[in-house]
ZAMAR-166513 format. One record per residue: residue in one letter; residue number from 1; chain; x, z, y of N, C-alpha, C in turn. Coordinates in steps of 0.001 Angstrom, whole numbers. Example, Ala and Ser with C-alpha at 12.3 -4.5 7.8 and 13.67 -1.06 7.14 Angstrom:
BEGIN
rest|nr|kette|n.xx|n.zz|n.yy|ca.xx|ca.zz|ca.yy|c.xx|c.zz|c.yy
A|1|A|13190|7800|-5690|12300|7800|-4500|13200|7800|-3300
S|2|A|12850|7080|-2250|13670|7140|-1060|12900|7870|30
***
This chain:
BEGIN
rest|nr|kette|n.xx|n.zz|n.yy|ca.xx|ca.zz|ca.yy|c.xx|c.zz|c.yy
X|1|A|-9561|23339|-6691|-10327|23528|-6102|-11345|24892|-6407
X|2|A|-13070|25175|-5267|-13212|26212|-5838|-14926|25436|-5745
X|3|A|-15958|26387|-6030|-16909|26102|-6343|-17806|26637|-5013
X|4|A|-18608|26162|-4101|-19203|26440|-2864|-20629|26607|-3197
X|5|A|-20675|27160|-1508|-22429|27187|-1685|-23285|26015|-1734
X|6|A|-24135|26427|-2458|-24947|24487|-2551|-24619|23706|-3785
X|7|A|-23017|23628|-4255|-22512|22628|-4495|-23834|22603|-6390
X|8|A|-23519|20798|-6316|-24569|20475|-7147|-24003|21283|-8839
X|9|A|-24414|21834|-9751|-23814|22091|-11243|-24986|21768|-11959
X|10|A|-24282|20794|-13114|-25152|20280|-14192|-24538|21560|-15576
X|11|A|-25750|22604|-16259|-25516|23180|-17085|-25860|22500|-18434
X|12|A|-25730|22089|-19240|-26168|21967|-20770|-26597|22893|-21676
X|13|A|-27278|23602|-22298|-27526|23901|-23044|-27622|25419|-22077
X|14|A|-28570|25390|-21140|-28512|26121|-19801|-29378|27617|-20364
X|15|A|-30204|26917|-21295|-31297|28083|-22290|-30140|29075|-23147
X|16|A|-29469|28563|-23417|-29007|29663|-24610|-28421|30937|-24197
X|17|A|-27364|31197|-24774|-26887|32440|-24871|-25429|32752|-23858
X|18|A|-24935|31580|-24510|-23311|31778|-22685|-24102|30756|-21853
X|19|A|-24877|29545|-22073|-25344|28946|-21146|-26380|29715|-19933
X|20|A|-26900|30436|-20543|-27688|31202|-19857|-26960|32152|-18554
X|21|A|-25418|33064|-19125|-24945|33860|-18374|-24205|32875|-17864
X|22|A|-23824|31454|-18038|-23103|30737|-16607|-24011|30032|-15823
X|23|A|-24906|30299|-16279|-26600|29716|-14822|-27053|31020|-13874
X|24|A|-26433|31984|-14676|-26882|33223|-13791|-25484|33421|-13398
X|25|A|-24567|33041|-13519|-23387|33532|-12687|-22991|32177|-11387
X|26|A|-23703|31018|-12111|-23414|29939|-10625|-24260|30374|-10197
X|27|A|-25495|31033|-9953|-26648|31229|-9103|-25992|31790|-7954
X|28|A|-25440|33107|-8614|-24499|34203|-7968|-23968|34095|-7066
X|29|A|-22910|32234|-7053|-22097|31915|-6501|-23130|31187|-5427
X|30|A|-24485|30867|-5693|-25131|30162|-4237|-25010|28543|-4911
X|31|A|-24562|28245|-6031|-24394|26608|-6971|-25726|26165|-7221
X|32|A|-26278|24528|-6665|-27701|24032|-7414|-27123|24292|-8467
X|33|A|-28050|24867|-9333|-28124|24034|-10770|-28907|23741|-11647
X|34|A|-28611|22704|-11818|-29446|22021|-13038|-29624|22185|-14498
X|35|A|-30478|22488|-15133|-29863|23355|-16143|-31070|22045|-17321
X|36|A|-30180|21871|-18050|-30536|20777|-19223|-31014|21629|-20451
X|37|A|-31979|21409|-21130|-32793|22181|-21871|-32874|20744|-22952
X|38|A|-32654|21688|-24432|-33476|20147|-25600|-34535|20434|-26044
X|39|A|-34862|18840|-26232|-36129|18094|-26511|-36624|19580|-27545
X|40|A|-38571|20178|-26839|-38819|21361|-27752|-38586|22443|-26380
X|41|A|-37623|22628|-26210|-38117|24122|-25018|-38006|24302|-24690
X|42|A|-38670|25447|-23886|-39551|25629|-23081|-39026|25625|-21272
X|43|A|-39324|24882|-20657|-38880|24212|-18975|-39442|25341|-18313
X|44|A|-40209|26662|-18810|-40311|27917|-17789|-39828|28637|-18421
X|45|A|-39077|28606|-19605|-38471|29410|-19737|-37417|30642|-18645
X|46|A|-37848|31549|-19102|-37602|32663|-17685|-36195|32825|-17464
X|47|A|-34983|32639|-18531|-33477|32827|-18369|-33718|31464|-16939
X|48|A|-34335|30504|-16755|-33793|29491|-16469|-34523|29723|-14761
X|49|A|-34824|30952|-14117|-34947|31019|-12882|-34091|30643|-11875
X|50|A|-34787|30622|-10762|-33845|30242|-10153|-33133|28507|-9380
X|51|A|-32963|27690|-11002|-32504|26743|-10736|-32805|25960|-9734
X|52|A|-32078|24855|-9618|-32346|23538|-8767|-33463|22843|-9654
X|53|A|-33306|22425|-10707|-34540|21613|-11421|-34134|21621|-12562
X|54|A|-35131|21798|-13686|-34443|21535|-15359|-34755|19956|-15988
X|55|A|-33820|19927|-16603|-33615|18354|-17086|-33786|18969|-18762
X|56|A|-35161|17742|-19633|-34889|18001|-21178|-34768|16504|-21197
X|57|A|-33257|16843|-22546|-32450|15783|-22830|-32355|15827|-23950
X|58|A|-31965|15156|-24817|-30977|14741|-26000|-29210|14405|-25051
X|59|A|-28579|15333|-25709|-27135|15035|-25154|-26594|13987|-25993
X|60|A|-27095|13354|-26971|-26234|12391|-27525|-26736|11078|-27177
X|61|A|-27850|10956|-26636|-28563|9627|-26107|-28145|9080|-24650
X|62|A|-27065|8475|-24926|-26430|7386|-24113|-27534|7257|-22959
X|63|A|-26964|7725|-21387|-27500|7567|-20507|-28811|8702|-19856
X|64|A|-29056|9236|-21283|-29874|10213|-21205|-29878|11549|-19798
X|65|A|-28288|11691|-19308|-27858|12480|-17972|-27439|11704|-16915
X|66|A|-27448|10536|-16864|-26949|9507|-15667|-27021|10463|-14733
X|67|A|-28655|10430|-14160|-29431|10860|-13057|-28891|12037|-12726
X|68|A|-28721|13396|-13010|-28570|14510|-12753|-26822|14658|-12659
X|69|A|-25972|13759|-13237|-24565|13810|-13576|-24526|13063|-12458
X|70|A|-25055|11351|-11780|-24602|11384|-10709|-24647|11819|-9182
X|71|A|-25511|12804|-9180|-25122|13814|-8024|-24315|15051|-8186
X|72|A|-23797|15616|-9451|-23061|16837|-9487|-21552|16722|-8920
X|73|A|-21269|17855|-8927|-19844|17689|-7904|-19248|18627|-9487
X|74|A|-19543|19628|-10067|-19715|19818|-11697|-20146|19829|-13181
X|75|A|-20001|20008|-14134|-20570|20181|-15094|-19937|20773|-16168
X|76|A|-20879|21989|-16719|-20517|22549|-17658|-21276|22538|-18844
X|77|A|-20470|22251|-20086|-21077|21774|-21366|-21358|22294|-22302
X|78|A|-22382|23569|-22688|-22177|24404|-23597|-23221|23716|-25094
X|79|A|-24106|23047|-24169|-25194|22678|-25585|-24380|22030|-26997
X|80|A|-24752|22861|-27957|-24018|23309|-29315|-25308|23431|-30453
X|81|A|-25309|23065|-31547|-25708|23827|-32690|-25016|24250|-33373
X|82|A|-25536|25556|-33476|-24432|26614|-34413|-25179|27406|-35070
X|83|A|-25531|27643|-36642|-25995|27887|-37113|-25352|28360|-38795
X|84|A|-25264|29827|-39600|-24418|29215|-40793|-25315|28084|-41471
X|85|A|-26563|27918|-41591|-27265|27197|-42865|-27650|25883|-41971
X|86|A|-27389|24985|-42334|-28074|23873|-41680|-29362|22938|-42755
X|87|A|-30203|23244|-42450|-31161|21554|-43691|-30611|20773|-43643
X|88|A|-30123|20177|-42035|-29600|18738|-42127|-28405|18662|-41885
X|89|A|-26695|18800|-42420|-26203|18825|-41511|-25661|17781|-40465
X|90|A|-26302|16373|-40642|-25948|15976|-39670|-26597|15608|-38091
X|91|A|-27159|16841|-37953|-27232|17366|-36790|-26352|17941|-36049
X|92|A|-25357|18507|-37351|-24356|18971|-35954|-23246|18154|-35237
X|93|A|-23603|17000|-36746|-22300|16197|-35573|-22861|15334|-34175
X|94|A|-24620|15608|-34697|-25100|14324|-33800|-25276|15364|-32353
X|95|A|-25251|16328|-32191|-25662|16936|-31289|-23741|17138|-30847
X|96|A|-23069|18320|-31611|-21819|18806|-31364|-21144|17728|-31105
X|97|A|-20718|16461|-31872|-19755|15782|-31520|-20166|14821|-30680
X|98|A|-21337|13395|-30811|-22216|12682|-30065|-22503|12970|-29242
X|99|A|-22165|14451|-28928|-23511|14910|-27805|-22209|14864|-26581
X|100|A|-21172|15862|-27130|-19917|16213|-26284|-19575|14613|-26069
X|101|A|-19407|14147|-26891|-18659|12736|-26297|-19234|11825|-25335
X|102|A|-20641|12304|-25393|-21634|11463|-24083|-21367|12138|-22985
X|103|A|-21654|13179|-23207|-21552|14083|-21720|-20648|13658|-20595
X|104|A|-19312|14329|-21470|-18022|13684|-20953|-17802|12484|-20485
X|105|A|-18241|11586|-21311|-18224|9757|-20950|-19213|10149|-19601
X|106|A|-20432|10157|-19785|-21626|10210|-18595|-20614|10551|-17033
X|107|A|-20203|11850|-18007|-20143|12644|-16308|-18593|11961|-15700
X|108|A|-17560|11417|-16005|-16541|10522|-16044|-16993|9289|-15287
X|109|A|-18066|8896|-16079|-18660|7886|-15365|-19546|7654|-13815
X|110|A|-19765|9395|-13621|-20400|9672|-12732|-19892|10201|-11643
X|111|A|-18782|10362|-11682|-17205|11194|-10658|-17137|11900|-10118
X|112|A|-17908|13289|-11349|-17906|14472|-11300|-16611|14589|-11601
X|113|A|-15906|15518|-10660|-15055|16485|-9915|-14292|16994|-11305
X|114|A|-15141|18032|-11678|-14790|18742|-12974|-15443|18804|-14464
X|115|A|-14976|18935|-15188|-16001|18793|-17122|-15490|19858|-17794
X|116|A|-16200|21543|-17472|-15988|22557|-18227|-16427|22337|-19749
X|117|A|-15865|22053|-21237|-16793|21710|-21937|-16232|23200|-22880
X|118|A|-18072|23879|-23428|-17520|24822|-23658|-16864|24915|-25751
X|119|A|-15913|24941|-26157|-15755|25043|-27804|-15785|26073|-28016
X|120|A|-14602|26633|-29134|-14821|27785|-29903|-13174|27785|-30441
X|121|A|-13458|29352|-30887|-12038|29909|-31197|-12160|29429|-32487
X|122|A|-13428|29257|-33264|-13619|28634|-34244|-12273|27101|-34943
X|123|A|-12042|26514|-33701|-10559|25667|-34022|-9967|25811|-34096
X|124|A|-9442|27092|-34239|-7546|27545|-33857|-7398|28208|-35625
X|125|A|-5977|27739|-35437|-5605|28338|-36691|-5596|30126|-36983
X|126|A|-5644|30588|-38100|-5674|31635|-38475|-4534|32492|-39124
X|127|A|-3141|31666|-39337|-2178|31624|-40146|-1196|33338|-39816
X|128|A|-1600|32963|-38044|-413|34428|-38217|-995|35517|-38079
X|129|A|-2576|35762|-37931|-2903|37115|-38087|-3309|37622|-39093
X|130|A|-3235|37117|-40793|-2869|37936|-42067|-1731|39069|-42047
X|131|A|-360|38312|-40959|145|39085|-41086|147|40518|-39595
X|132|A|-1006|40480|-39330|-1027|41335|-38072|-1468|40835|-36515
X|133|A|-1185|39626|-35989|-879|39158|-35145|-2103|38608|-34626
X|134|A|-2331|37693|-33494|-3515|37388|-32976|-3317|35709|-32627
X|135|A|-4158|34651|-33274|-4150|33411|-32718|-4001|32959|-31372
X|136|A|-3598|31906|-31055|-3806|31448|-29368|-4086|29745|-29798
X|137|A|-4235|29183|-28225|-4392|27948|-27888|-3750|27309|-29251
X|138|A|-2198|27447|-29405|-954|26710|-29310|-1599|27061|-31298
X|139|A|-1689|27151|-31773|-2037|27542|-33593|-3125|26340|-34120
X|140|A|-2763|25533|-34669|-3701|24399|-34962|-4305|24839|-36842
X|141|A|-5548|24444|-37226|-6329|25210|-38018|-5942|24085|-38859
X|142|A|-5756|24763|-40263|-5724|23898|-41604|-6553|23648|-42157
X|143|A|-7620|22352|-42149|-8407|21414|-42691|-9566|22233|-43471
X|144|A|-8606|22581|-44308|-9256|23866|-45467|-9718|24841|-45383
X|145|A|-9951|25918|-43971|-9949|26539|-43584|-11467|26594|-42844
X|146|A|-11150|25357|-42303|-12978|24895|-41708|-14116|25369|-42343
X|147|A|-14589|26289|-42749|-15424|26412|-43193|-16771|26284|-42615
X|148|A|-17596|25173|-43186|-19379|25045|-42722|-19254|24269|-41783
X|149|A|-20391|23403|-41756|-20426|22109|-40608|-20299|22393|-39346
X|150|A|-20684|23669|-38504|-20330|24085|-37679|-18865|24245|-36844
X|151|A|-18134|25019|-37813|-16924|24946|-37674|-15977|23671|-37178
X|152|A|-16523|22736|-38590|-15960|21224|-38859|-16660|20221|-37895
X|153|A|-17737|20580|-37647|-17991|19416|-36146|-17513|19887|-35143
X|154|A|-17290|21201|-34536|-16942|21415|-33414|-15167|21144|-32914
X|155|A|-14739|21315|-34686|-13589|21017|-34269|-13358|19265|-34253
X|156|A|-13972|18552|-34800|-13779|16909|-34441|-14639|16835|-32966
X|157|A|-15229|17517|-32633|-15858|17177|-30936|-14897|17804|-30245
X|158|A|-13970|18854|-30424|-12911|18928|-29928|-11876|18065|-29791
X|159|A|-11445|17453|-30732|-10795|16728|-30744|-11538|15118|-29821
X|160|A|-12794|14786|-30086|-12947|13477|-29389|-12913|13946|-27860
X|161|A|-13156|15243|-27166|-12987|15623|-25582|-11517|15513|-25333
X|162|A|-10852|15930|-26698|-9462|15595|-25892|-9310|14880|-25799
X|163|A|-9004|13803|-26637|-8835|12114|-26493|-9880|12238|-25319
X|164|A|-10975|11799|-24665|-11403|11409|-23828|-10510|11548|-22309
X|165|A|-10079|13184|-22510|-8897|14072|-21512|-7504|13457|-21437
X|166|A|-7311|13327|-22390|-5580|12227|-22643|-5739|11108|-21844
X|167|A|-7038|10483|-21555|-7531|8833|-20748|-7833|9103|-19835
X|168|A|-7974|10719|-19174|-8117|10757|-17941|-9613|11398|-17218
X|169|A|-10082|12128|-18411|-11434|12201|-17627|-11284|13811|-17284
X|170|A|-11927|14316|-16816|-11374|15493|-15761|-11712|16344|-16479
X|171|A|-11200|16722|-17571|-11796|18224|-18293|-10718|18962|-19014
X|172|A|-11465|20433|-18477|-10781|21350|-19532|-11586|21756|-20373
X|173|A|-10882|23040|-21177|-11381|23398|-21964|-11945|24485|-22724
X|174|A|-12572|25589|-22613|-12660|27374|-23238|-13098|26947|-24111
X|175|A|-12349|28114|-25039|-12940|28746|-26371|-13087|30247|-26030
X|176|A|-14405|30363|-26288|-15114|31734|-26483|-14656|32404|-27421
X|177|A|-14560|33562|-28031|-14598|34165|-29112|-15493|34448|-29482
X|178|A|-16145|36393|-29627|-17303|36486|-30121|-18347|37625|-28980
X|179|A|-19270|36694|-28267|-19467|37368|-27159|-20636|37972|-27824
X|180|A|-20768|39163|-26799|-22444|40278|-26978|-22693|40528|-25620
X|181|A|-24116|41092|-25423|-24258|41440|-24420|-26480|41271|-24329
X|182|A|-27066|41085|-23099|-28070|40821|-22941|-28370|39145|-23142
X|183|A|-29983|39170|-23247|-30252|37434|-24158|-29678|37213|-25077
X|184|A|-28791|37764|-26258|-28832|37507|-27248|-29918|37157|-28338
X|185|A|-31049|36261|-27468|-32219|36398|-28372|-32288|35696|-29856
X|186|A|-31195|34825|-30456|-31503|34363|-31139|-31548|35766|-32599
X|187|A|-30138|36593|-32895|-29293|36419|-31995|-28077|35931|-32772
X|188|A|-27413|35788|-32029|-25637|35083|-32944|-25432|36072|-34220
X|189|A|-24688|35466|-34861|-24391|36252|-36030|-23383|37677|-35431
X|190|A|-22420|37935|-34836|-21653|39102|-33980|-23280|39641|-33990
X|191|A|-24565|39554|-32531|-25268|40266|-32358|-26121|40905|-33677
X|192|A|-26405|40106|-34205|-26974|40351|-35772|-26484|41363|-36296
X|193|A|-25268|41676|-36318|-24226|42991|-36753|-24852|43951|-36607
X|194|A|-25095|43828|-34715|-25015|45220|-33957|-26941|45546|-34434
X|195|A|-27720|44526|-34581|-28930|44696|-34950|-29320|45251|-36611
X|196|A|-28597|44953|-37065|-28802|45385|-38281|-27771|46790|-38719
X|197|A|-27238|47266|-37577|-26723|48713|-37537|-27811|49609|-36985
X|198|A|-28088|48925|-35583|-29658|49771|-34983|-30611|50108|-35903
X|199|A|-31094|48889|-36695|-32468|49748|-37946|-31882|49617|-38914
X|200|A|-30421|50354|-39358|-30157|51265|-40222|-29614|50011|-41604
X|201|A|-29163|49068|-41635|-29583|48212|-42931|-28152|47385|-42931
X|202|A|-27071|48265|-42809|-25748|48257|-43039|-25341|48942|-43926
X|203|A|-25784|49164|-45244|-24796|50073|-45642|-23288|50123|-46147
X|204|A|-22539|49006|-46014|-21315|49380|-45456|-20751|48078|-44737
X|205|A|-19320|47815|-44584|-18721|46979|-43902|-17796|46147|-45140
X|206|A|-17312|45314|-44456|-15896|44373|-44814|-14940|44531|-43587
X|207|A|-13458|44496|-44646|-12708|44713|-43914|-12187|43564|-43165
X|208|A|-12684|43511|-41878|-12152|42042|-41187|-12056|42959|-39452
X|209|A|-11695|41725|-38754|-11519|41974|-37406|-11726|41188|-36510
X|210|A|-12283|40785|-35646|-12716|39822|-34436|-12630|40212|-33199
X|211|A|-12638|39471|-32190|-12456|39413|-30707|-13624|39887|-29955
X|212|A|-14019|40841|-29310|-15650|41153|-28744|-15490|40936|-27559
X|213|A|-15997|40013|-26601|-16258|39711|-25550|-17922|39942|-24723
X|214|A|-17706|40127|-23563|-19132|40633|-23067|-19426|39267|-22446
X|215|A|-20791|38950|-22516|-21250|37311|-22131|-21085|36901|-20518
X|216|A|-20987|38035|-19694|-20825|37979|-18389|-19392|37694|-18193
X|217|A|-18257|38245|-19211|-16889|38046|-18622|-17081|36676|-18880
X|218|A|-17104|35981|-20038|-17145|34833|-20696|-17964|33887|-19493
X|219|A|-18940|34176|-18890|-19415|33263|-17800|-18541|33332|-16513
X|220|A|-18049|34247|-16258|-16664|34032|-15421|-15752|33717|-15449
X|221|A|-15131|33522|-16969|-14047|32911|-17287|-14515|31195|-17376
X|222|A|-15754|30871|-17314|-16394|29176|-17532|-15739|29239|-15760
X|223|A|-16196|29638|-14903|-16074|29383|-13987|-14733|29317|-13020
X|224|A|-13923|30396|-14027|-12873|30224|-13544|-12188|29351|-13894
X|225|A|-12240|28356|-14793|-11662|27391|-15953|-12181|25941|-15278
X|226|A|-13662|26137|-14351|-13602|25178|-13341|-12723|25069|-12348
X|227|A|-12168|25589|-11693|-12012|25943|-10515|-10349|25956|-10400
X|228|A|-9361|26553|-11541|-8370|26960|-11714|-7152|26125|-13142
X|229|A|-8533|25738|-14067|-7678|24830|-15028|-6910|24141|-15154
X|230|A|-6404|23685|-15959|-5439|22927|-15718|-6362|21553|-16747
X|231|A|-6182|19824|-15980|-6419|18989|-16873|-5855|18930|-18501
X|232|A|-7140|18923|-19175|-7121|18565|-20394|-6715|20170|-21134
X|233|A|-6065|21255|-20668|-5879|22667|-21177|-7131|23253|-21849
X|234|A|-6898|23929|-22527|-7547|24689|-23595|-7191|26298|-23016
X|235|A|-8220|26744|-22952|-8052|28704|-22427|-9027|29305|-23474
X|236|A|-8615|30367|-24086|-9080|31099|-25277|-10081|32080|-24356
X|237|A|-11199|32148|-24253|-11623|33245|-23329|-12186|34499|-24318
X|238|A|-11724|35828|-23952|-11714|37077|-24921|-11821|38250|-24814
X|239|A|-12121|39231|-25246|-11978|40856|-24935|-10522|41440|-25597
X|240|A|-11903|42370|-26335|-10620|43184|-27077|-11030|42965|-28604
X|241|A|-9443|42960|-29555|-9976|42878|-30695|-10246|44252|-31385
X|242|A|-11070|44191|-32663|-11262|45449|-33096|-12109|45231|-34615
X|243|A|-11433|45725|-35646|-11676|46196|-37055|-13100|46242|-36704
X|244|A|-13964|45911|-37980|-15160|46354|-38399|-15673|47618|-37925
X|245|A|-14830|48595|-38798|-15103|50074|-38842|-14999|50480|-36873
X|246|A|-13929|49666|-36347|-13871|50393|-35248|-14841|49990|-34197
X|247|A|-15541|48584|-34561|-16957|48410|-33935|-17873|48993|-34614
X|248|A|-18266|49701|-35629|-19520|50476|-36052|-19078|51901|-35228
X|249|A|-18120|52067|-35375|-17505|53846|-34607|-18211|53805|-33025
X|250|A|-17237|52378|-32804|-18301|52340|-30933|-19744|52426|-30569
X|251|A|-20285|51515|-31859|-21388|51328|-31496|-22393|53426|-32134
X|252|A|-21610|53567|-33066|-22096|55206|-33318|-22056|55824|-32372
X|253|A|-20908|56173|-31537|-20571|56951|-30315|-21240|56640|-29150
X|254|A|-22023|55385|-28972|-22248|55306|-28273|-24449|55248|-28437
X|255|A|-24423|55380|-29737|-25817|55378|-30157|-26016|56843|-30884
X|256|A|-25482|57569|-31372|-25444|58379|-31753|-26392|58566|-33390
X|257|A|-25654|57000|-33624|-26152|57233|-35208|-25191|56646|-36160
X|258|A|-25086|57600|-37205|-24272|57575|-38331|-23608|55937|-38440
X|259|A|-21944|55507|-38527|-21596|54387|-38955|-21454|54307|-40423
X|260|A|-22041|53172|-40979|-21393|53512|-42411|-19808|53612|-42680
X|261|A|-20044|54405|-43997|-18498|54419|-44430|-17766|53482|-45781
X|262|A|-18868|53164|-46677|-18798|52115|-47622|-17926|50630|-47412
X|263|A|-16814|51149|-47773|-15920|49420|-47293|-16295|47990|-48555
X|264|A|-17216|47394|-48303|-17612|46185|-49233|-15366|45535|-49563
X|265|A|-15385|45353|-50828|-14396|44601|-50596|-15020|42677|-50354
X|266|A|-14008|42005|-49590|-14200|40824|-49439|-14196|39829|-50594
X|267|A|-13796|39837|-51641|-14554|39193|-53045|-15839|39394|-53771
X|268|A|-16128|40941|-53468|-17939|40560|-53605|-18732|40216|-52915
X|269|A|-18448|40579|-51246|-18992|39377|-50042|-19101|38050|-50553
X|270|A|-18159|37494|-51087|-17807|36318|-51102|-18761|35471|-52623
X|271|A|-18985|36501|-53598|-19275|36360|-54749|-20660|36494|-54262
X|272|A|-21246|37371|-53871|-22771|37506|-52789|-23040|36472|-52578
X|273|A|-22407|35959|-51525|-22763|35013|-50922|-22848|34044|-51611
X|274|A|-22360|33618|-52569|-22160|32315|-53409|-23614|32299|-54220
X|275|A|-23748|33121|-54791|-24966|33482|-55411|-26086|33488|-54481
X|276|A|-26236|33379|-53257|-27174|33583|-52482|-27425|31970|-51865
X|277|A|-26238|31600|-52021|-26416|30358|-51269|-26660|29336|-52735
X|278|A|-26342|29684|-53620|-26973|28456|-54937|-28167|28959|-54861
X|279|A|-28900|29966|-54763|-29968|30299|-55304|-31582|29983|-54007
X|280|A|-30713|30045|-53059|-31762|30146|-51790|-31296|29122|-50753
X|281|A|-30161|28965|-51156|-30125|27066|-50357|-30079|26210|-51050
X|282|A|-29700|26313|-52391|-29687|25171|-53157|-31089|25178|-54034
X|283|A|-31609|26246|-54450|-32812|25797|-55210|-33980|25935|-54558
X|284|A|-33837|26713|-53746|-35098|27210|-52724|-35430|26474|-51547
X|285|A|-34349|26102|-50902|-33702|25221|-49820|-34117|25444|-48489
X|286|A|-34124|27067|-48691|-34400|28170|-47155|-32809|28875|-47208
X|287|A|-32878|29099|-45771|-31509|30268|-45110|-31391|31112|-46318
X|288|A|-30287|31208|-46621|-29637|32508|-47127|-29401|33506|-46820
X|289|A|-29806|34540|-47286|-30183|36202|-46408|-28292|36661|-46427
X|290|A|-27194|35558|-47263|-25915|36280|-47059|-25203|35033|-46951
X|291|A|-24952|34517|-45986|-24615|32819|-45767|-22916|32616|-45580
X|292|A|-22999|31853|-46749|-21596|31644|-47382|-20401|31459|-46361
X|293|A|-21333|30688|-45903|-19821|30471|-44316|-20075|31981|-43416
X|294|A|-20613|32524|-43329|-20071|33951|-43433|-19116|35205|-43655
X|295|A|-19566|34763|-45260|-18868|36037|-45895|-17345|35265|-45869
X|296|A|-17354|33723|-45705|-15892|33008|-45661|-15192|34044|-44488
X|297|A|-16207|33920|-43655|-14771|34284|-41685|-15253|35814|-42155
X|298|A|-15602|36088|-42660|-15005|37631|-42354|-14390|38294|-43725
X|299|A|-13806|37331|-44263|-12701|37415|-45606|-11284|37167|-44430
X|300|A|-11364|36690|-43321|-10274|36232|-42568|-10358|37919|-41404
X|301|A|-9050|37695|-40971|-8961|38381|-39599|-8999|37826|-38388
X|302|A|-9834|37871|-37618|-9959|36700|-36645|-9914|37184|-35297
X|303|A|-8929|37531|-35228|-7737|38183|-33494|-7209|37694|-32995
X|304|A|-7089|37401|-31523|-7537|36474|-30473|-6451|36914|-29346
X|305|A|-5348|35836|-29073|-4924|36512|-27533|-5521|35488|-26585
X|306|A|-5806|35869|-25249|-6243|35314|-24157|-4983|35329|-23468
X|307|A|-3715|35345|-23587|-2996|35709|-22266|-3340|34156|-21446
X|308|A|-3225|33391|-22041|-2960|32290|-21375|-3847|32162|-20156
X|309|A|-5594|32153|-20389|-6343|32301|-19336|-6595|33653|-18313
X|310|A|-5950|34807|-19144|-5352|35382|-18372|-4197|35313|-16902
X|311|A|-3445|34682|-17206|-1914|34255|-16671|-2521|33559|-15297
X|312|A|-2943|32647|-16141|-3291|30972|-15437|-4432|30847|-14743
X|313|A|-5090|31565|-15259|-7042|31288|-14480|-7394|33214|-13472
X|314|A|-6347|34128|-13812|-6743|35272|-13657|-7613|36231|-14219
X|315|A|-8138|35553|-15472|-9701|36159|-16260|-9072|37165|-16790
X|316|A|-10464|38447|-16483|-10620|40017|-17210|-11453|39613|-17898
X|317|A|-11499|40998|-18267|-12829|41118|-19289|-12695|42978|-19259
X|318|A|-14193|43414|-19938|-14577|45047|-19691|-13950|44739|-21453
X|319|A|-13833|46800|-21412|-13481|47048|-23043|-14886|46546|-23873
X|320|A|-14227|46614|-24862|-15472|46525|-26180|-16682|47652|-26121
X|321|A|-15682|48807|-26279|-17167|49521|-26387|-18634|49273|-24980
X|322|A|-17881|49335|-23986|-19246|49327|-22840|-19583|47782|-23210
X|323|A|-19208|46379|-23656|-19884|45377|-24299|-21309|45747|-25262
X|324|A|-20395|46604|-26030|-21176|46745|-26893|-22429|47787|-26802
X|325|A|-22319|48887|-26138|-22830|49836|-25512|-24315|48846|-24759
X|326|A|-23740|47695|-23562|-24804|47030|-23779|-25886|45929|-23688
X|327|A|-25040|45720|-25421|-25808|44966|-26074|-26752|45837|-26878
X|328|A|-26202|46849|-27271|-27151|47816|-28174|-28155|47763|-27450
X|329|A|-27850|48420|-25960|-29186|48669|-24484|-30443|47487|-24704
X|330|A|-29745|46382|-24671|-30862|45056|-24354|-31246|44942|-26242
X|331|A|-30932|44767|-26732|-31755|44681|-28887|-33144|45855|-28462
X|332|A|-32840|46866|-28376|-33660|48159|-28363|-34546|47570|-27157
X|333|A|-34381|47287|-25680|-35185|47334|-24456|-35991|46031|-24950
X|334|A|-35349|44916|-25744|-36266|43550|-26239|-36828|43406|-27260
X|335|A|-37079|45238|-27942|-37573|45506|-29547|-37080|44579|-30274
X|336|A|-35953|44605|-30901|-35256|44297|-31956|-35505|44918|-33082
X|337|A|-35472|46137|-32241|-35313|47947|-33091|-36554|48519|-33501
X|338|A|-36711|48675|-34887|-37808|49368|-34915|-37656|50811|-34217
X|339|A|-39481|51163|-34213|-39948|52761|-33954|-39314|53217|-35190
X|340|A|-39313|54591|-35179|-38954|55534|-34038|-37292|55367|-33541
X|341|A|-36657|54710|-34485|-35074|54876|-33830|-34789|54133|-32326
X|342|A|-35942|53288|-32320|-35388|52814|-30664|-35462|53941|-29778
X|343|A|-36251|54588|-29953|-36774|55680|-28909|-35169|57152|-29602
X|344|A|-35087|56984|-30210|-33932|58055|-30375|-32510|57463|-29823
X|345|A|-32325|55974|-30042|-31265|55441|-29766|-31193|55165|-27893
X|346|A|-32196|54996|-27734|-32405|54857|-26055|-31911|55820|-25303
X|347|A|-32408|57161|-26256|-32221|58432|-25563|-31285|58927|-25501
X|348|A|-30441|58237|-26750|-28606|58267|-26628|-28129|57504|-25467
X|349|A|-28579|56573|-25702|-27626|55388|-24435|-28182|56073|-23386
X|350|A|-28821|56684|-22655|-28923|57000|-21373|-28468|58679|-20813
X|351|A|-27566|58897|-22439|-26885|60434|-21874|-25996|59571|-20924
***
């Protein structure tokens, strides 16, 4: 199947980092996009410019998307709760599990031709990465390694979506790695690493590795999954596996800043996170400066193999250095970096 000019496509989470990139990619293909945003979000958000219509809806509410899906050929479901510390963990399960189940069911009832569900590599097991390998879609997670409510709720959500696919729902799944690039407005945890580096707030680093991908490459991968993905199949959409030291070295080369040289043992990072979690989250009921879930993730090697997407979908991605440069440029231009550092970085990026 092919996305044609004028095809009606519903995108949930369309104002989010990945969702807005997918929306831009669809608009470039001439699709008529209905953007679904959460209650309280701004329907006049500039990232939604060019869409056919904007629908404000709670994706977990039955029937909330019946009307827009009735006219859609495709649906891309990216809406999700993502943070390392929730005040109310039940919100994760309502949005990530109940919301995903309801969106797929509603699209199936409406006769949508294909639903692309955005999962995450957080649901994949990392057993082989400890020995230098890379994980793929066939590596199952050990439940005790699903740190935090985000990972757990996405793991359950993926199970529910796959169960619907087994019953016949027209679903394909994508599993993004660690996106970087323009319009990372929150920013994401990976984006925050970049912002902290640019602001000189990273005295050291943890010996970890992860897979860096440009958000626009992820968006292109979602469209390929819609068009070429197998029913019920999952596809890791990634870029380049890099160590934290290599990531910081790439940023240093692009910005002429000095990369930190102090390597912090994982045990020290986790110990600090436990204290931060106990005092800030437990006693003060505020988001901890050192999230425990983030520290636990950083203690693992998060390398991934996206060969299936490359072989079956024709997926491609740019080098990590190019993606990181684009991300740095965005954060500088969007005001995330204080002056006069921003001016110096801007000058280096233009060389």
